[in-house]
Steps between C-alpha positions, in 0.01 A plus 500: 500500500570470142813288554302282738225457239766410236632243752164320530466502119855344480376221723229416260743510206730273705226246552421502123869465396534193727185366363351419845219253495258736669139596377567866449823439323331270254225740442732785429715292272198357313329828466784738408790293383346223294667634179831608648717452793575738789834641389382548130186699576525886495308821553342475155330167586134575569455180666757550774439714828704803492605479867680152423670653190616812704685295758656253266817696438556540880495118547667413172854598612480279815352158378722208376420141432726259700544210253391154622357235270431766228137375470336820631707773343406615159782538258382840382378797701595379844787617714746211516795693345629854512361609169164319503312804421650525148332175397117472468296231343340573155231240521297280729721199416821684608326613814473138605855396455664412831878544585536120540419455125820695409729264678638180370431197712820319397771745621294776654621760252288742280292355218653774271262425212194598714697770667569680164141445378356656811761783589669550159883485467568807711295369795648149468850641507411699819356200674782270382743732661297554806441131559789320311385165620134573503279576801557246775161316545424323832215305642375796685206717397583837333461786756419874444722709722439862610867605499460801727449270802779275594268196553343546151151524642280802420382703783309823539766639723774416255312648199413815684858543611598447131255763384616767756871445459562403122172616335516444122274820471641749763315814605692829491571454873701171460663574165830606669505170703446303177767688326738432787410129497552480126848674513639316808324166499463408123703184418524640140694815592883487564641684794673763299180588316303513839752761628505700172105515520513596865755784434296622202181521716683691765663729223842394594639388161791726385305690228587866427221651700587313814885565465425870437312526817773339707762741375299808491469569126225535239410185328600459122352303223466130453838330428342319212254717314599849651145580608464578873485463772664148525253335770471148581163475323647675190796258479302176546180605314485831318839530328460421118732195547281371780177579321613285208565207729165526671304538172673199365452285812209260570337780700478734194530788762462860387679695775417864409207531750654314783557666851823682538588334850646153457331365808155616404550373143603159632210491733268567229646220267502251776120510536460345149789257507534149662822382637631337182424827306675706770826295487495569117456874569777482756739332259434749218544794757842346605630468159384822388713655785796274418500602135469866590804473731705327212404778257579779752843357635615266218358672191327178394165554319268206555168446306170460663476140355828409671371647831178291482690185384724537813215548725325196369825290538527609859135383558566155342820463705312575830218268390753230435669550845154457673456155384709190575439348158708774343796434739761254405405146606670376816763239416552226748745297298883555537627840503512685165765720346447869582402681186336832428260345264279179564275343244234224546411302176277217417315321220146335480447215260212286401488214242244627260474475124733810467700419818428841635720649768551829675815675601546756774746680722499783754834707540562692816765763586579468888135414558344745261320369195685596170323294231277194457415315189238251384539317159304211348679260288514137400740241649572129461501417870503660847884510510506655146254768625731563799797536270306756284409698799861512625631606164237774463568613857885535452463663159270766622688560836818564301315724277410717799865538579496278809855376595430324835191286561404178670242292293243289705352199330294215651620257229769278658603358163563851335689605814726195484577544134588865525714444786687201343354242743352284210635450152325547166478124470239488756280768316193368315578496132215748394651771716863426416565772260326763701695382816832525335420844353371627847799374691739648243327831518527489883874414480559791255393746780723366782644846531185610650408390848220268413396222725241243467328373824236219559196575713187312582180551315333646799744775507460568127131574514523838322678383199285193485176693498635726232605212288156336530333818408719539190408141386134533551456881388724447183610860553852634475536774755795694663421691820705740721249535790258256633145622433327706778177568312395230248240733343773717346676200336351475163570179325 
């Protein structure tokens, strides 16, 4: 009955979220949410019914705005992108800003000045990467979608099924089911980590206690600290090395009083973690085990900071693989040379008093991001800005020790100059010196397998978005992983 009651409350919440033009929705909104919006209110709000707040987290994970004309969706505090819950309005004016106001009417791209004012540089960088060419606005109305149902429509049946199978607050009876789903169905956990967690739950990891029981001998002490017995829980949580990792992690976990059986310990933790936090926990566990094996079998002592850094790098890699904007753009032009590294570069230029421009590139190693760069500068012309971006990119790629790379640019004039199709006599006089210097520098590195290829602007959306952001934000920035959580990017 509790879950059915929650389902009915979710129906009320859904109607309020959609802004249905019914009398009771208008009354509830006017009475309880005249100073805030649905997603910003919390349990401390005396003016909001507790039954609405209680079911909000249950619905929050399964709603998404389908972008149409952008006139209904609020820019802040509404689910139109993956990380929407990290951005909340600070005042009534920000609460009224619509998504359509952040898009430039001329080219459909982002209005980066407004984007930075509203989201800060970290948030603007995240959105510029997520939507390189800005959100695609159409003539259709925006539509709120219930993602649990295939048709996007909210239904009592679908909501009840969601609560009984994937409850965000499971009871002790269905904790094991949720744990199973988190391990085997989460898109943020790689297969080898899934198998590792499952083996750990079944006490099948080759720790000393398990090996001793297989060969009929008494268990010895821990291979790392010497204390015993060496159980799965001891290795992953209670060994001094593991304790240092957990206390230094984002969880700040003290492991002394945790249960001794790993399955019970994980079941206790999973009741207070969401899916994203559980994937972080899984990545840390996996790297604690990997580093333990390196120390036991290779004699390599690895610090807790290195273990945490490796776990977070794994999470960023998984996050990148789950989104198409991280993958290399699909090139429809002529076949390109096969190289290990590929690099997309671009420049953004406007004729202002200071002739401001932004340079950017994104370097990939066989499809995996290596580094990206945003740099504001001044340039005489669009072509001069493209030359500056190309020179900066080559210099920094060489500094990384890259010997084979294909550089993609959407500037045909630059491509033709580098490949000798056009001569210096055709270059505008203001960029002549930089053009000769850039070509000379390119030719000095002919021993490297470097290629310059031309692509359309549509296929260069990632570098284009980064370059625009560099110009409008005036921030010089080097990144190694695309941001997952804008709230941890302090600029």
